[in-house]
C-alpha positions in Angstrom: 18.7 -116.2 -88.7 16.5 -119.3 -89.1 15.2 -121.5 -91.9 12.5 -120.4 -94.3 9.9 -122.9 -95.6 7.8 -121.5 -98.5 4.1 -121.8 -99.1 2.6 -125.2 -100.2 5.8 -127.1 -99.2 5.1 -130.8 -98.5 7.4 -132.6 -96.0 6.8 -136.3 -95.6 8.5 -139.5 -94.7 8.3 -143.1 -95.7 7.7 -145.9 -93.2 11.1 -147.3 -94.0 13.7 -147.1 -96.8 15.0 -150.1 -98.6 18.5 -148.5 -98.7 18.7 -148.6 -94.9 18.9 -144.8 -94.7 16.7 -143.3 -91.9 13.1 -142.7 -93.0 13.0 -139.1 -91.7 13.4 -135.5 -92.9 16.1 -133.4 -91.3 16.5 -129.7 -92.1 19.6 -127.9 -90.8 19.7 -124.2 -89.7 19.4 -121.4 -92.3 17.9 -123.6 -94.9 15.6 -122.2 -97.6 12.9 -124.4 -99.1 11.0 -122.7 -102.0 7.3 -122.6 -102.4 5.6 -125.7 -103.8 8.5 -128.1 -103.1 8.3 -131.6 -101.8 10.8 -133.2 -99.4 10.5 -136.9 -98.7 12.8 -138.8 -96.2 15.8 -136.6 -97.0 18.5 -134.6 -95.3 19.1 -130.9 -96.1 22.1 -129.5 -94.3 22.9 -126.1 -92.9 22.7 -123.2 -95.4 21.3 -125.2 -98.3 18.8 -123.9 -100.7 16.0 -125.8 -102.4 14.3 -123.8 -105.2 10.6 -123.5 -105.9 8.7 -126.5 -107.1 11.5 -129.0 -106.4 11.2 -132.6 -105.4 13.9 -134.0 -103.1 13.4 -137.8 -102.9 14.0 -140.5 -100.3 17.6 -140.9 -99.0 18.8 -137.8 -100.8 21.4 -135.6 -99.1 21.8 -131.9 -99.8 25.0 -130.9 -98.2 25.8 -127.6 -96.4 25.7 -124.5 -98.7 24.5 -126.5 -101.7 21.6 -125.3 -104.0 19.0 -127.1 -106.0 17.6 -125.0 -108.9 13.9 -124.3 -109.2 11.8 -127.1 -110.7 14.5 -129.7 -110.2 14.0 -133.4 -109.1 16.7 -134.9 -106.9 16.4 -138.7 -107.3 16.4 -141.2 -104.4 19.8 -141.5 -102.8 21.4 -138.6 -104.7 24.2 -136.6 -103.1 24.3 -132.8 -103.8 27.8 -131.9 -102.6 28.5 -128.8 -100.4 28.7 -125.5 -102.3 27.4 -126.8 -105.6 24.4 -125.9 -107.7 22.4 -128.7 -109.2 19.4 -128.4 -111.4 17.2 -130.3 -113.9 15.2 -133.5 -113.9 17.0 -135.5 -112.8 19.2 -132.9 -111.1 22.8 -132.6 -112.5 25.7 -130.5 -111.6 25.5 -126.9 -113.0 28.3 -125.0 -111.2 29.2 -123.4 -107.8 26.3 -122.3 -105.6 25.9 -118.6 -104.9 25.9 -118.3 -101.1 25.3 -114.6 -101.2 22.0 -115.1 -103.0 20.9 -117.5 -100.3 21.8 -115.0 -97.5 19.9 -112.3 -99.3 16.8 -114.5 -99.8 16.8 -115.5 -96.1 17.2 -111.9 -95.0 14.3 -110.8 -97.3 12.1 -113.5 -95.9 12.8 -112.6 -92.3 12.1 -108.9 -93.0 8.8 -109.9 -94.6 8.0 -112.1 -91.5 8.7 -109.1 -89.2 6.3 -106.9 -91.2 3.4 -109.4 -91.2 3.9 -111.2 -87.9 1.2 -109.2 -86.1 -1.3 -110.0 -88.8 -1.3 -113.7 -88.1 -0.3 -114.2 -84.5 -2.4 -113.3 -81.6 -0.7 -110.6 -79.5 -1.0 -111.7 -75.9 1.5 -109.0 -74.7 4.3 -111.5 -74.8 7.2 -111.2 -77.2 7.4 -113.7 -80.1 11.1 -114.5 -79.3 10.7 -118.2 -80.0 9.7 -117.6 -83.7 12.6 -117.6 -86.1 
């Protein structure tokens, strides 16, 4: 289905990290990053969800199917385990993640994309097959 990156999301990297972790941002497939969030030199794995206005700091790892609640701050080097929901500042374990809610949010975003694609992309007669 593809990942969804919300409005006003900032994705940045550091020149290097003192922890030795790679200074890059990696997003797996089917990831949702909510509007206004900031990702800095972190790894967000397949099927993870980052809520609106979150900060995911350097060296943090959000594992597959994990969720970070809206407005949360994931400190540097923090692990958010697979299938868990974490929230707060700093983020702490809340309970199991709701994978069905993520699937619904991704589906809704892709439907909205389909409705508005012609408004923002020039139509040269070629299909937009490479846009996910």
